[in-house]
DRENDO-1510 file (C-alpha; in Angstrom, 1 decimal, always signed):
<recs>
REC; n; res; u; v; w
REC; 1; MET; +22.1; +7.3; +3.4 .
REC; 2; MET; +19.1; +6.3; +1.4 .
REC; 3; LYS; +15.8; +7.7; +2.7 .
REC; 4; LYS; +12.9; +5.3; +3.2 .
REC; 5; ILE; +9.4; +6.3; +2.0 .
REC; 6; GLY; +6.2; +4.5; +3.2 .
REC; 7; ILE; +3.0; +4.7; +1.2 .
REC; 8; SER; -0.2; +4.0; +3.1 .
REC; 9; ILE; -3.0; +2.7; +0.8 .
REC; 10; PRO; -6.3; +1.4; +2.2 .
REC; 11; VAL; -8.1; -0.9; -0.2 .
REC; 12; ALA; -11.6; -2.5; -0.3 .
REC; 13; ASN; -13.4; -4.3; -3.0 .
REC; 14; GLU; -11.0; -3.3; -5.7 .
REC; 15; GLU; -10.2; -6.6; -7.3 .
REC; 16; LYS; -10.9; -5.3; -10.8 .
REC; 17; THR; -8.4; -2.4; -10.5 .
REC; 18; ILE; -5.8; -3.1; -7.8 .
REC; 19; LYS; -3.4; -5.0; -10.0 .
REC; 20; THR; -3.2; -2.2; -12.6 .
REC; 21; PHE; -3.0; +0.4; -9.9 .
REC; 22; LEU; -0.1; -1.3; -8.0 .
REC; 23; THR; +1.7; -2.1; -11.3 .
REC; 24; ASP; +1.5; +1.6; -12.3 .
REC; 25; LEU; +2.7; +2.7; -8.8 .
REC; 26; LEU; +5.7; +0.3; -8.9 .
REC; 27; GLN; +6.5; +1.6; -12.4 .
REC; 28; GLU; +6.3; +5.3; -11.3 .
REC; 29; THR; +8.5; +4.7; -8.2 .
REC; 30; SER; +11.1; +2.6; -10.0 .
REC; 31; PRO; +13.2; +5.5; -11.3 .
REC; 32; LEU; +13.3; +7.0; -7.8 .
REC; 33; LYS; +14.8; +3.8; -6.3 .
REC; 34; THR; +18.4; +5.1; -6.8 .
REC; 35; ASN; +17.8; +7.6; -4.0 .
REC; 36; TYR; +14.9; +6.2; -2.0 .
REC; 37; SER; +13.6; +2.8; -0.8 .
REC; 38; PHE; +9.9; +2.2; -0.8 .
REC; 39; SER; +7.5; +0.2; +1.4 .
REC; 40; ILE; +4.0; +0.2; +0.1 .
REC; 41; TYR; +1.5; -0.7; +2.8 .
REC; 42; ILE; -1.8; -2.0; +1.4 .
REC; 43; ILE; -4.2; -2.0; +4.2 .
REC; 44; MET; -7.3; -4.1; +4.0 .
REC; 45; ASP; -10.1; -4.8; +6.5 .
REC; 46; ILE; -13.1; -6.9; +7.1 .
REC; 47; PHE; -15.3; -4.6; +4.9 .
REC; 48; SER; -13.7; -5.8; +1.7 .
REC; 49; LYS; -15.6; -8.9; +0.4 .
REC; 50; ASP; -13.8; -9.7; -2.9 .
REC; 51; LYS; -10.4; -11.0; -3.9 .
REC; 52; THR; -8.5; -7.8; -3.5 .
REC; 53; PHE; -6.3; -9.0; -0.6 .
REC; 54; SER; -5.4; -12.3; -2.4 .
REC; 55; ILE; -4.3; -10.3; -5.5 .
REC; 56; VAL; -2.2; -8.0; -3.3 .
REC; 57; LYS; -0.6; -11.0; -1.5 .
REC; 58; GLU; +0.2; -12.7; -4.8 .
REC; 59; MET; +1.8; -9.5; -6.1 .
REC; 60; SER; +3.8; -9.0; -2.9 .
REC; 61; GLU; +5.5; -12.4; -3.4 .
REC; 62; LYS; +7.1; -10.9; -6.5 .
REC; 63; ASP; +7.9; -7.5; -5.1 .
REC; 64; ALA; +9.1; -7.1; -1.5 .
REC; 65; SER; +8.2; -3.4; -1.5 .
REC; 66; LEU; +4.5; -4.4; -1.4 .
REC; 67; LYS; +3.4; -5.0; +2.2 .
REC; 68; PRO; -0.1; -6.4; +2.6 .
REC; 69; VAL; -1.6; -5.7; +6.0 .
REC; 70; PHE; -5.0; -7.2; +7.1 .
REC; 71; TYR; -6.4; -5.0; +9.8 .
REC; 72; GLU; -9.1; -6.8; +11.7 .
REC; 73; GLU; -9.6; -4.0; +14.2 .
REC; 74; SER; -10.5; -1.5; +11.5 .
REC; 75; THR; -13.4; +0.9; +12.0 .
REC; 76; GLY; -13.2; +2.2; +8.4 .
REC; 77; VAL; -10.9; +3.9; +6.0 .
REC; 78; VAL; -9.4; +6.4; +8.4 .
REC; 79; SER; -8.3; +3.7; +10.8 .
REC; 80; CYS; -6.8; +1.9; +7.8 .
REC; 81; TYR; -4.8; +5.0; +6.8 .
REC; 82; LEU; -3.6; +5.3; +10.4 .
REC; 83; LYS; -2.6; +1.6; +10.5 .
REC; 84; GLY; -0.5; +2.2; +7.4 .
REC; 85; PHE; +1.1; +5.2; +9.0 .
REC; 86; LYS; +1.9; +3.2; +12.2 .
REC; 87; SER; +3.4; +0.3; +10.1 .
REC; 88; ALA; +5.6; +2.8; +8.2 .
REC; 89; LEU; +6.8; +4.4; +11.4 .
REC; 90; GLU; +7.5; +1.0; +13.0 .
REC; 91; ASP; +9.6; +0.1; +9.9 .
REC; 92; GLY; +11.6; +3.3; +10.2 .
REC; 93; CYS; +10.3; +5.2; +7.2 .
REC; 94; ASP; +11.6; +8.8; +6.9 .
REC; 95; TYR; +8.5; +10.0; +4.9 .
REC; 96; ILE; +4.9; +8.7; +4.7 .
REC; 97; ILE; +2.6; +9.3; +1.8 .
REC; 98; GLU; -1.1; +8.5; +1.8 .
REC; 99; MET; -2.8; +7.4; -1.4 .
REC; 100; ASP; -6.2; +6.2; -2.5 .
REC; 101; SER; -6.2; +3.3; -5.0 .
REC; 102; GLY; -9.7; +4.0; -6.2 .
REC; 103; GLY; -8.6; +6.5; -8.9 .
REC; 104; SER; -8.6; +9.8; -7.0 .
REC; 105; HIS; -4.8; +9.6; -6.5 .
REC; 106; PRO; -3.3; +8.3; -9.8 .
REC; 107; PRO; +0.3; +7.0; -9.4 .
</recs>
């Protein structure tokens, strides 16, 4: 049985870099899809004031592994990570990875 991996990624004000980051992440996970399925939870909250979420939503229409989540009850980045973890558990992920899309965790 194929194992399911969830990746929790909080994002905020990253409209200039999010498309490249997610494209690179999808490319890096692609060879692993013979053994694993991926759900990539991109968590955004009210603190982001740019077009990051609309870019993520547009990309998710082309790749179902991208799961945009708008988290209105967020109290900051930690709560966004936890929302991603909860989403992954609810979706039955076997493993959960946390990532930062701001460059400190390159795909």
